[in-house]
N, CA, C, O and the ligand as a Tripos MOL2 file, in Angstrom:
@<TRIPOS>MOLECULE
protein
  253   251    64     0     0
PROTEIN
NO_CHARGES

@<TRIPOS>ATOM
      1 N         -22.9000  -23.0800    2.1140 N.3       1 MET1
      2 CA        -23.0180  -23.5940    3.4880 C.3       1 MET1
      3 C         -21.6820  -24.1820    3.9420 C.2       1 MET1
      4 O         -21.1070  -25.0460    3.2810 O.2       1 MET1
      5 N         -21.2220  -23.7060    5.0520 N.am      2 LYS2
      6 CA        -19.9430  -24.1940    5.5540 C.3       2 LYS2
      7 C         -20.1100  -25.5450    6.2480 C.2       2 LYS2
      8 O         -20.9050  -25.7000    7.1750 O.2       2 LYS2
      9 N         -19.3390  -26.5050    5.7700 N.am      3 LYS3
     10 CA        -19.4010  -27.8280    6.3960 C.3       3 LYS3
     11 C         -18.1180  -28.0850    7.1820 C.2       3 LYS3
     12 O         -17.0100  -27.7970    6.7290 O.2       3 LYS3
     13 N         -18.3070  -28.6180    8.3350 N.am      4 THR4
     14 CA        -17.1710  -28.8770    9.2080 C.3       4 THR4
     15 C         -17.1640  -30.3460    9.6090 C.2       4 THR4
     16 O         -18.2060  -30.9910    9.7220 O.2       4 THR4
     17 N         -15.9840  -30.8380    9.8140 N.am      5 LYS5
     18 CA        -15.8490  -32.2290   10.2170 C.3       5 LYS5
     19 C         -15.8290  -32.3180   11.7390 C.2       5 LYS5
     20 O         -15.0830  -31.6010   12.4060 O.2       5 LYS5
     21 N         -16.6300  -33.1750   12.2570 N.am      6 CYS6
     22 CA        -16.6600  -33.3790   13.6990 C.3       6 CYS6
     23 C         -15.3520  -34.0340   14.1490 C.2       6 CYS6
     24 O         -14.9490  -35.0540   13.5900 O.2       6 CYS6
     25 N         -14.6910  -33.4590   15.1500 N.am      7 PRO7
     26 CA        -13.4220  -34.0280   15.6120 C.3       7 PRO7
     27 C         -13.5730  -35.3810   16.2940 C.2       7 PRO7
     28 O         -12.5920  -36.1070   16.4540 O.2       7 PRO7
     29 N         -14.7620  -35.7180   16.6870 N.am      8 ILE8
     30 CA        -14.9850  -36.9820   17.3930 C.3       8 ILE8
     31 C         -15.3750  -38.1080   16.4390 C.2       8 ILE8
     32 O         -14.6950  -39.1330   16.3800 O.2       8 ILE8
     33 N         -16.4470  -37.9300   15.7040 N.am      9 CYS9
     34 CA        -16.9300  -39.0260   14.8640 C.3       9 CYS9
     35 C         -16.5950  -38.8430   13.3880 C.2       9 CYS9
     36 O         -16.8700  -39.7170   12.5650 O.2       9 CYS9
     37 N         -15.9930  -37.6870   13.0600 N.am     10 LYS10
     38 CA        -15.5560  -37.3920   11.6840 C.3      10 LYS10
     39 C         -16.6920  -37.2100   10.7000 C.2      10 LYS10
     40 O         -16.4700  -37.1630    9.4900 O.2      10 LYS10
     41 N         -17.8860  -37.1090   11.2010 N.am     11 ASN11
     42 CA        -19.0050  -36.8090   10.3020 C.3      11 ASN11
     43 C         -18.9930  -35.3310    9.9590 C.2      11 ASN11
     44 O         -18.5400  -34.5000   10.7470 O.2      11 ASN11
     45 N         -19.4940  -35.0120    8.7740 N.am     12 LYS12
     46 CA        -19.5830  -33.6150    8.3860 C.3      12 LYS12
     47 C         -20.9320  -33.0470    8.7990 C.2      12 LYS12
     48 O         -21.9630  -33.7150    8.7230 O.2      12 LYS12
     49 N         -20.8940  -31.8070    9.2350 N.am     13 PHE13
     50 CA        -22.1450  -31.1680    9.6330 C.3      13 PHE13
     51 C         -22.1050  -29.6920    9.2800 C.2      13 PHE13
     52 O         -21.0430  -29.1350    9.0020 O.2      13 PHE13
     53 N         -23.2630  -29.0710    9.2940 N.am     14 GLU14
     54 CA        -23.3500  -27.6480    8.9700 C.3      14 GLU14
     55 C         -23.0530  -26.8210   10.2060 C.2      14 GLU14
     56 O         -23.8040  -26.8250   11.1810 O.2      14 GLU14
     57 N         -21.9450  -26.1190   10.1360 N.am     15 TRP15
     58 CA        -21.4180  -25.3720   11.2730 C.3      15 TRP15
     59 C         -22.4230  -24.3710   11.8330 C.2      15 TRP15
     60 O         -22.6770  -24.3380   13.0370 O.2      15 TRP15
     61 N         -22.9860  -23.5670   10.9570 N.am     16 GLU16
     62 CA        -23.8450  -22.4640   11.4070 C.3      16 GLU16
     63 C         -25.0670  -22.9220   12.1820 C.2      16 GLU16
     64 O         -25.5300  -22.2540   13.1070 O.2      16 GLU16
     65 N         -25.5770  -24.0770   11.7800 N.am     17 LYS17
     66 CA        -26.8180  -24.5500   12.3850 C.3      17 LYS17
     67 C         -26.6080  -25.3200   13.6770 C.2      17 LYS17
     68 O         -27.5600  -25.6320   14.3940 O.2      17 LYS17
     69 N         -25.3450  -25.6230   13.9640 N.am     18 ASN18
     70 CA        -25.1190  -26.5800   15.0420 C.3      18 ASN18
     71 C         -24.8090  -25.9330   16.3810 C.2      18 ASN18
     72 O         -23.8230  -25.2110   16.5260 O.2      18 ASN18
     73 N         -25.6540  -26.1980   17.3410 N.am     19 GLU19
     74 CA        -25.4440  -25.6120   18.6700 C.3      19 GLU19
     75 C         -24.3650  -26.3390   19.4660 C.2      19 GLU19
     76 O         -23.9090  -25.8510   20.5000 O.2      19 GLU19
     77 N         -23.9700  -27.4880   18.9840 N.am     20 PHE20
     78 CA        -22.9740  -28.2790   19.7170 C.3      20 PHE20
     79 C         -21.5740  -28.1400   19.1350 C.2      20 PHE20
     80 O         -20.6560  -28.8450   19.5540 O.2      20 PHE20
     81 N         -21.4030  -27.2430   18.1790 N.am     21 ARG21
     82 CA        -20.1010  -27.0860   17.5540 C.3      21 ARG21
     83 C         -19.0190  -26.8020   18.5820 C.2      21 ARG21
     84 O         -19.3190  -26.1900   19.6070 O.2      21 ARG21
     85 N         -17.8080  -27.2050   18.3670 N.am     22 PRO22
     86 CA        -17.3020  -27.7880   17.1210 C.3      22 PRO22
     87 C         -17.6730  -29.2600   16.9140 C.2      22 PRO22
     88 O         -17.0930  -29.9280   16.0580 O.2      22 PRO22
     89 N         -18.6080  -29.7550   17.6710 N.am     23 PHE23
     90 CA        -19.0080  -31.1520   17.5080 C.3      23 PHE23
     91 C         -20.3180  -31.2300   16.7440 C.2      23 PHE23
     92 O         -21.0710  -30.2590   16.6910 O.2      23 PHE23
     93 N         -20.5900  -32.3940   16.1480 N.am     24 CYS24
     94 CA        -21.7830  -32.5410   15.3200 C.3      24 CYS24
     95 C         -23.0350  -32.6940   16.1680 C.2      24 CYS24
     96 O         -24.1440  -32.3910   15.7270 O.2      24 CYS24
     97 N         -22.8430  -33.1670   17.3850 N.am     25 SER25
     98 CA        -24.0080  -33.4580   18.2140 C.3      25 SER25
     99 C         -23.6400  -33.3930   19.6850 C.2      25 SER25
    100 O         -22.4630  -33.3300   20.0430 O.2      25 SER25
    101 N         -24.6370  -33.4080   20.5130 N.am     26 GLU26
    102 CA        -24.3700  -33.3750   21.9460 C.3      26 GLU26
    103 C         -23.6290  -34.6270   22.3800 C.2      26 GLU26
    104 O         -22.8240  -34.5990   23.3110 O.2      26 GLU26
    105 N         -23.9120  -35.7200   21.6940 N.am     27 ARG27
    106 CA        -23.2250  -36.9670   22.0290 C.3      27 ARG27
    107 C         -21.7160  -36.8150   21.9050 C.2      27 ARG27
    108 O         -20.9590  -37.2210   22.7870 O.2      27 ARG27
    109 N         -21.2950  -36.2210   20.7880 N.am     28 CYS28
    110 CA        -19.8640  -36.0390   20.5680 C.3      28 CYS28
    111 C         -19.2790  -35.0370   21.5560 C.2      28 CYS28
    112 O         -18.1330  -35.1640   21.9860 O.2      28 CYS28
    113 N         -20.0700  -34.0580   21.9020 N.am     29 LYS29
    114 CA        -19.6230  -33.0760   22.8830 C.3      29 LYS29
    115 C         -19.3570  -33.7550   24.2280 C.2      29 LYS29
    116 O         -18.3450  -33.5020   24.8820 O.2      29 LYS29
    117 N         -20.2770  -34.6090   24.6160 N.am     30 LEU30
    118 CA        -20.1270  -35.3390   25.8770 C.3      30 LEU30
    119 C         -18.9200  -36.2630   25.8490 C.2      30 LEU30
    120 O         -18.1980  -36.4030   26.8370 O.2      30 LEU30
    121 N         -18.7200  -36.8820   24.7120 N.am     31 ILE31
    122 CA        -17.5750  -37.7700   24.5730 C.3      31 ILE31
    123 C         -16.2910  -36.9720   24.7640 C.2      31 ILE31
    124 O         -15.3690  -37.4070   25.4550 O.2      31 ILE31
    125 N         -16.2480  -35.8040   24.1450 N.am     32 ASP32
    126 CA        -15.0500  -34.9890   24.2400 C.3      32 ASP32
    127 C         -14.8170  -34.5140   25.6680 C.2      32 ASP32
    128 O         -13.6710  -34.4250   26.1090 O.2      32 ASP32
    129 N         -15.8470  -34.2210   26.3690 N.am     33 LEU33
    130 CA        -15.7180  -33.7740   27.7560 C.3      33 LEU33
    131 C         -15.2550  -34.8890   28.6850 C.2      33 LEU33
    132 O         -14.9370  -34.6660   29.8530 O.2      33 LEU33
    133 N         -15.2280  -36.0730   28.1370 N.am     34 GLY34
    134 CA        -14.7500  -37.2000   28.9330 C.3      34 GLY34
    135 C         -15.8050  -37.7890   29.8240 C.2      34 GLY34
    136 O         -15.5110  -38.6040   30.6990 O.2      34 GLY34
    137 N         -17.0360  -37.3790   29.6030 N.am     35 GLN35
    138 CA        -18.0980  -37.8640   30.4740 C.3      35 GLN35
    139 C         -18.3960  -39.3350   30.2740 C.2      35 GLN35
    140 O         -18.9200  -40.0100   31.1600 O.2      35 GLN35
    141 N         -18.0500  -39.8180   29.0890 N.am     36 TRP36
    142 CA        -18.2740  -41.2340   28.8290 C.3      36 TRP36
    143 C         -17.3650  -42.0960   29.6840 C.2      36 TRP36
    144 O         -17.7010  -43.2280   30.0300 O.2      36 TRP36
    145 N         -16.2200  -41.5490   30.0140 N.am     37 ALA37
    146 CA        -15.2650  -42.3130   30.8040 C.3      37 ALA37
    147 C         -15.5950  -42.2310   32.2870 C.2      37 ALA37
    148 O         -15.0670  -42.9910   33.0980 O.2      37 ALA37
    149 N         -16.4720  -41.3010   32.6250 N.am     38 GLY38
    150 CA        -16.8350  -41.0970   34.0160 C.3      38 GLY38
    151 C         -17.7300  -42.1990   34.5400 C.2      38 GLY38
    152 O         -18.2710  -42.9940   33.7720 O.2      38 GLY38
    153 N         -17.8790  -42.2420   35.8290 N.am     39 GLU39
    154 CA        -18.6440  -43.3300   36.4280 C.3      39 GLU39
    155 C         -20.1260  -43.2750   36.0670 C.2      39 GLU39
    156 O         -20.8280  -44.2840   36.1260 O.2      39 GLU39
    157 N         -20.5880  -42.0900   35.6950 N.am     40 LYS40
    158 CA        -21.9850  -41.9320   35.3260 C.3      40 LYS40
    159 C         -22.4020  -42.8770   34.2040 C.2      40 LYS40
    160 O         -23.5130  -43.4070   34.1910 O.2      40 LYS40
    161 N         -21.4860  -43.0710   33.2720 N.am     41 TYR41
    162 CA        -21.8340  -43.8650   32.0990 C.3      41 TYR41
    163 C         -21.1210  -45.2000   32.0740 C.2      41 TYR41
    164 O         -21.1220  -45.9090   31.0670 O.2      41 TYR41
    165 N         -20.5240  -45.5230   33.1800 N.am     42 PHE42
    166 CA        -19.7860  -46.7710   33.2200 C.3      42 PHE42
    167 C         -20.5950  -47.8510   33.9210 C.2      42 PHE42
    168 O         -20.9670  -47.7130   35.0860 O.2      42 PHE42
    169 N         -20.8520  -48.8980   33.2120 N.am     43 ILE43
    170 CA        -21.5570  -50.0320   33.7990 C.3      43 ILE43
    171 C         -20.5600  -51.1770   33.9430 C.2      43 ILE43
    172 O         -20.0950  -51.7220   32.9430 O.2      43 ILE43
    173 N         -20.2310  -51.5450   35.1780 N.am     44 PRO44
    174 CA        -19.2200  -52.5960   35.3900 C.3      44 PRO44
    175 C         -19.6010  -53.9080   34.7150 C.2      44 PRO44
    176 O         -20.7450  -54.3550   34.7870 O.2      44 PRO44
    177 N         -18.6390  -54.4970   34.0760 N.am     45 GLY45
    178 CA        -18.8680  -55.7920   33.4440 C.3      45 GLY45
    179 C         -19.5850  -55.7110   32.1120 C.2      45 GLY45
    180 O         -19.8320  -56.7270   31.4630 O.2      45 GLY45
    181 N         -19.9150  -54.5000   31.7130 N.am     46 LYS46
    182 CA        -20.6340  -54.3530   30.4540 C.3      46 LYS46
    183 C         -19.8540  -53.4170   29.5400 C.2      46 LYS46
    184 O         -19.5290  -52.2840   29.8960 O.2      46 LYS46
    185 N         -19.5720  -53.9230   28.3740 N.am     47 LYS47
    186 CA        -18.8420  -53.1150   27.4130 C.3      47 LYS47
    187 C         -19.8150  -52.2290   26.6460 C.2      47 LYS47
    188 O         -20.7960  -52.7140   26.0820 O.2      47 LYS47
    189 N         -19.5410  -50.9470   26.6290 N.am     48 ILE48
    190 CA        -20.4630  -50.0260   25.9680 C.3      48 ILE48
    191 C         -19.8690  -49.4990   24.6700 C.2      48 ILE48
    192 O         -18.7480  -48.9930   24.6340 O.2      48 ILE48
    193 N         -20.6410  -49.6300   23.6230 N.am     49 ASP49
    194 CA        -20.2740  -48.9950   22.3670 C.3      49 ASP49
    195 C         -20.9080  -47.6020   22.3680 C.2      49 ASP49
    196 O         -22.1270  -47.4570   22.2790 O.2      49 ASP49
    197 N         -20.0750  -46.6090   22.4690 N.am     50 ILE50
    198 CA        -20.5860  -45.2550   22.6480 C.3      50 ILE50
    199 C         -21.5010  -44.7940   21.5280 C.2      50 ILE50
    200 O         -22.3930  -43.9760   21.7550 O.2      50 ILE50
    201 N         -21.2950  -45.3000   20.3380 N.am     51 TYR51
    202 CA        -22.1180  -44.8500   19.2220 C.3      51 TYR51
    203 C         -23.4350  -45.6070   19.1270 C.2      51 TYR51
    204 O         -24.3020  -45.2620   18.3240 O.2      51 TYR51
    205 N         -23.5790  -46.6310   19.9430 N.am     52 SER52
    206 CA        -24.8240  -47.3850   19.8860 C.3      52 SER52
    207 C         -25.7930  -46.9340   20.9720 C.2      52 SER52
    208 O         -26.9550  -47.3410   20.9890 O.2      52 SER52
    209 N         -25.3080  -46.0980   21.8700 N.am     53 VAL53
    210 CA        -26.1650  -45.6240   22.9420 C.3      53 VAL53
    211 C         -26.9500  -44.4030   22.4710 C.2      53 VAL53
    212 O         -26.3510  -43.4180   22.0410 O.2      53 VAL53
    213 N         -28.2580  -44.4510   22.5430 N.am     54 PRO54
    214 CA        -29.0550  -43.3110   22.0870 C.3      54 PRO54
    215 C         -28.8480  -42.0870   22.9790 C.2      54 PRO54
    216 O         -28.5840  -42.2050   24.1750 O.2      54 PRO54
    217 N         -28.9740  -40.9240   22.3720 N.am     55 ILE55
    218 CA        -28.7470  -39.6890   23.1060 C.3      55 ILE55
    219 C         -29.7420  -39.5440   24.2680 C.2      55 ILE55
    220 O         -29.4130  -38.9530   25.2970 O.2      55 ILE55
    221 N         -30.9250  -40.0700   24.1040 N.am     56 ASP56
    222 CA        -31.9240  -40.0260   25.1780 C.3      56 ASP56
    223 C         -31.4150  -40.7040   26.4410 C.2      56 ASP56
    224 O         -31.6630  -40.2660   27.5640 O.2      56 ASP56
    225 N         -30.6980  -41.7850   26.2060 N.am     57 GLU57
    226 CA        -30.1510  -42.5590   27.3080 C.3      57 GLU57
    227 C         -29.0990  -41.7540   28.0580 C.2      57 GLU57
    228 O         -29.0020  -41.8190   29.2830 O.2      57 GLU57
    229 N         -28.3260  -41.0080   27.3150 N.am     58 ILE58
    230 CA        -27.2830  -40.1730   27.9140 C.3      58 ILE58
    231 C         -27.9170  -39.0870   28.7650 C.2      58 ILE58
    232 O         -27.5090  -38.8450   29.9010 O.2      58 ILE58
    233 N         -28.9090  -38.4470   28.2020 N.am     59 MET59
    234 CA        -29.5470  -37.3350   28.8850 C.3      59 MET59
    235 C         -30.2670  -37.7960   30.1520 C.2      59 MET59
    236 O         -30.3040  -37.0890   31.1590 O.2      59 MET59
    237 N         -30.8230  -38.9680   30.0770 N.am     60 LYS60
    238 CA        -31.5550  -39.5430   31.2010 C.3      60 LYS60
    239 C         -30.6430  -39.7650   32.4080 C.2      60 LYS60
    240 O         -31.0550  -39.6050   33.5570 O.2      60 LYS60
    241 N         -29.4120  -40.1320   32.1230 N.am     61 ASN61
    242 CA        -28.4700  -40.4500   33.1890 C.3      61 ASN61
    243 C         -27.6110  -39.2650   33.6100 C.2      61 ASN61
    244 O         -26.6700  -39.4050   34.3900 O.2      61 ASN61
    245 N         -27.9450  -38.1220   33.0900 N.am     62 LYS62
    246 CA        -27.0590  -36.9760   33.2480 C.3      62 LYS62
    247 C         -26.8930  -36.5120   34.6940 C.2      62 LYS62
    248 O         -25.7800  -36.1820   35.1030 O.2      62 LYS62
    249 N         -27.9620  -36.4790   35.4670 N.am     63 ASN63
    250 CA        -27.8270  -35.9200   36.8070 C.3      63 ASN63
    251 C         -27.5310  -36.9660   37.8660 C.2      63 ASN63
    252 O         -27.3920  -36.6320   39.0430 O.2      63 ASN63
    253 ZN        -19.6390  -36.1520   15.8900 Zn       64 ZN64
@<TRIPOS>BOND
     1     1     2 1
     2     2     3 1
     3     3     4 2
     4     3     5 am
     5     5     6 1
     6     6     7 1
     7     7     8 2
     8     7     9 am
     9     9    10 1
    10    10    11 1
    11    11    12 2
    12    11    13 am
    13    13    14 1
    14    14    15 1
    15    15    16 2
    16    15    17 am
    17    17    18 1
    18    18    19 1
    19    19    20 2
    20    19    21 am
    21    21    22 1
    22    22    23 1
    23    23    24 2
    24    23    25 am
    25    25    26 1
    26    26    27 1
    27    27    28 2
    28    27    29 am
    29    29    30 1
    30    30    31 1
    31    31    32 2
    32    31    33 am
    33    33    34 1
    34    34    35 1
    35    35    36 2
    36    35    37 am
    37    37    38 1
    38    38    39 1
    39    39    40 2
    40    39    41 am
    41    41    42 1
    42    42    43 1
    43    43    44 2
    44    43    45 am
    45    45    46 1
    46    46    47 1
    47    47    48 2
    48    47    49 am
    49    49    50 1
    50    50    51 1
    51    51    52 2
    52    51    53 am
    53    53    54 1
    54    54    55 1
    55    55    56 2
    56    55    57 am
    57    57    58 1
    58    58    59 1
    59    59    60 2
    60    59    61 am
    61    61    62 1
    62    62    63 1
    63    63    64 2
    64    63    65 am
    65    65    66 1
    66    66    67 1
    67    67    68 2
    68    67    69 am
    69    69    70 1
    70    70    71 1
    71    71    72 2
    72    71    73 am
    73    73    74 1
    74    74    75 1
    75    75    76 2
    76    75    77 am
    77    77    78 1
    78    78    79 1
    79    79    80 2
    80    79    81 am
    81    81    82 1
    82    82    83 1
    83    83    84 2
    84    83    85 am
    85    85    86 1
    86    86    87 1
    87    87    88 2
    88    87    89 am
    89    89    90 1
    90    90    91 1
    91    91    92 2
    92    91    93 am
    93    93    94 1
    94    94    95 1
    95    95    96 2
    96    95    97 am
    97    97    98 1
    98    98    99 1
    99    99   100 2
   100    99   101 am
   101   101   102 1
   102   102   103 1
   103   103   104 2
   104   103   105 am
   105   105   106 1
   106   106   107 1
   107   107   108 2
   108   107   109 am
   109   109   110 1
   110   110   111 1
   111   111   112 2
   112   111   113 am
   113   113   114 1
   114   114   115 1
   115   115   116 2
   116   115   117 am
   117   117   118 1
   118   118   119 1
   119   119   120 2
   120   119   121 am
   121   121   122 1
   122   122   123 1
   123   123   124 2
   124   123   125 am
   125   125   126 1
   126   126   127 1
   127   127   128 2
   128   127   129 am
   129   129   130 1
   130   130   131 1
   131   131   132 2
   132   131   133 am
   133   133   134 1
   134   134   135 1
   135   135   136 2
   136   135   137 am
   137   137   138 1
   138   138   139 1
   139   139   140 2
   140   139   141 am
   141   141   142 1
   142   142   143 1
   143   143   144 2
   144   143   145 am
   145   145   146 1
   146   146   147 1
   147   147   148 2
   148   147   149 am
   149   149   150 1
   150   150   151 1
   151   151   152 2
   152   151   153 am
   153   153   154 1
   154   154   155 1
   155   155   156 2
   156   155   157 am
   157   157   158 1
   158   158   159 1
   159   159   160 2
   160   159   161 am
   161   161   162 1
   162   162   163 1
   163   163   164 2
   164   163   165 am
   165   165   166 1
   166   166   167 1
   167   167   168 2
   168   167   169 am
   169   169   170 1
   170   170   171 1
   171   171   172 2
   172   171   173 am
   173   173   174 1
   174   174   175 1
   175   175   176 2
   176   175   177 am
   177   177   178 1
   178   178   179 1
   179   179   180 2
   180   179   181 am
   181   181   182 1
   182   182   183 1
   183   183   184 2
   184   183   185 am
   185   185   186 1
   186   186   187 1
   187   187   188 2
   188   187   189 am
   189   189   190 1
   190   190   191 1
   191   191   192 2
   192   191   193 am
   193   193   194 1
   194   194   195 1
   195   195   196 2
   196   195   197 am
   197   197   198 1
   198   198   199 1
   199   199   200 2
   200   199   201 am
   201   201   202 1
   202   202   203 1
   203   203   204 2
   204   203   205 am
   205   205   206 1
   206   206   207 1
   207   207   208 2
   208   207   209 am
   209   209   210 1
   210   210   211 1
   211   211   212 2
   212   211   213 am
   213   213   214 1
   214   214   215 1
   215   215   216 2
   216   215   217 am
   217   217   218 1
   218   218   219 1
   219   219   220 2
   220   219   221 am
   221   221   222 1
   222   222   223 1
   223   223   224 2
   224   223   225 am
   225   225   226 1
   226   226   227 1
   227   227   228 2
   228   227   229 am
   229   229   230 1
   230   230   231 1
   231   231   232 2
   232   231   233 am
   233   233   234 1
   234   234   235 1
   235   235   236 2
   236   235   237 am
   237   237   238 1
   238   238   239 1
   239   239   240 2
   240   239   241 am
   241   241   242 1
   242   242   243 1
   243   243   244 2
   244   243   245 am
   245   245   246 1
   246   246   247 1
   247   247   248 2
   248   247   249 am
   249   249   250 1
   250   250   251 1
   251   251   252 2
@<TRIPOS>SUBSTRUCTURE
     1 MET1         2 RESIDUE 1 A MET
     2 LYS2         6 RESIDUE 1 A LYS
     3 LYS3        10 RESIDUE 1 A LYS
     4 THR4        14 RESIDUE 1 A THR
     5 LYS5        18 RESIDUE 1 A LYS
     6 CYS6        22 RESIDUE 1 A CYS
     7 PRO7        26 RESIDUE 1 A PRO
     8 ILE8        30 RESIDUE 1 A ILE
     9 CYS9        34 RESIDUE 1 A CYS
    10 LYS10       38 RESIDUE 1 A LYS
    11 ASN11       42 RESIDUE 1 A ASN
    12 LYS12       46 RESIDUE 1 A LYS
    13 PHE13       50 RESIDUE 1 A PHE
    14 GLU14       54 RESIDUE 1 A GLU
    15 TRP15       58 RESIDUE 1 A TRP
    16 GLU16       62 RESIDUE 1 A GLU
    17 LYS17       66 RESIDUE 1 A LYS
    18 ASN18       70 RESIDUE 1 A ASN
    19 GLU19       74 RESIDUE 1 A GLU
    20 PHE20       78 RESIDUE 1 A PHE
    21 ARG21       82 RESIDUE 1 A ARG
    22 PRO22       86 RESIDUE 1 A PRO
    23 PHE23       90 RESIDUE 1 A PHE
    24 CYS24       94 RESIDUE 1 A CYS
    25 SER25       98 RESIDUE 1 A SER
    26 GLU26      102 RESIDUE 1 A GLU
    27 ARG27      106 RESIDUE 1 A ARG
    28 CYS28      110 RESIDUE 1 A CYS
    29 LYS29      114 RESIDUE 1 A LYS
    30 LEU30      118 RESIDUE 1 A LEU
    31 ILE31      122 RESIDUE 1 A ILE
    32 ASP32      126 RESIDUE 1 A ASP
    33 LEU33      130 RESIDUE 1 A LEU
    34 GLY34      134 RESIDUE 1 A GLY
    35 GLN35      138 RESIDUE 1 A GLN
    36 TRP36      142 RESIDUE 1 A TRP
    37 ALA37      146 RESIDUE 1 A ALA
    38 GLY38      150 RESIDUE 1 A GLY
    39 GLU39      154 RESIDUE 1 A GLU
    40 LYS40      158 RESIDUE 1 A LYS
    41 TYR41      162 RESIDUE 1 A TYR
    42 PHE42      166 RESIDUE 1 A PHE
    43 ILE43      170 RESIDUE 1 A ILE
    44 PRO44      174 RESIDUE 1 A PRO
    45 GLY45      178 RESIDUE 1 A GLY
    46 LYS46      182 RESIDUE 1 A LYS
    47 LYS47      186 RESIDUE 1 A LYS
    48 ILE48      190 RESIDUE 1 A ILE
    49 ASP49      194 RESIDUE 1 A ASP
    50 ILE50      198 RESIDUE 1 A ILE
    51 TYR51      202 RESIDUE 1 A TYR
    52 SER52      206 RESIDUE 1 A SER
    53 VAL53      210 RESIDUE 1 A VAL
    54 PRO54      214 RESIDUE 1 A PRO
    55 ILE55      218 RESIDUE 1 A ILE
    56 ASP56      222 RESIDUE 1 A ASP
    57 GLU57      226 RESIDUE 1 A GLU
    58 ILE58      230 RESIDUE 1 A ILE
    59 MET59      234 RESIDUE 1 A MET
    60 LYS60      238 RESIDUE 1 A LYS
    61 ASN61      242 RESIDUE 1 A ASN
    62 LYS62      246 RESIDUE 1 A LYS
    63 ASN63      250 RESIDUE 1 A ASN
    64 ZN64       253 GROUP 0 **** ****
């Protein structure tokens, strides 16, 4: 099984099985796209730890 390192979080994942490659997850994909820096995910006055936000929360705010 080929294991690849995620360029964002450095976790290893199975390349073949991953639909979000070259990232380990959709979260990392979104981070790479810069969407975290966008206003969609920016809450003024609140510091966000990107790895503590559940993926459900990201998807909910997507549109
Ligand atoms: Zn990752």
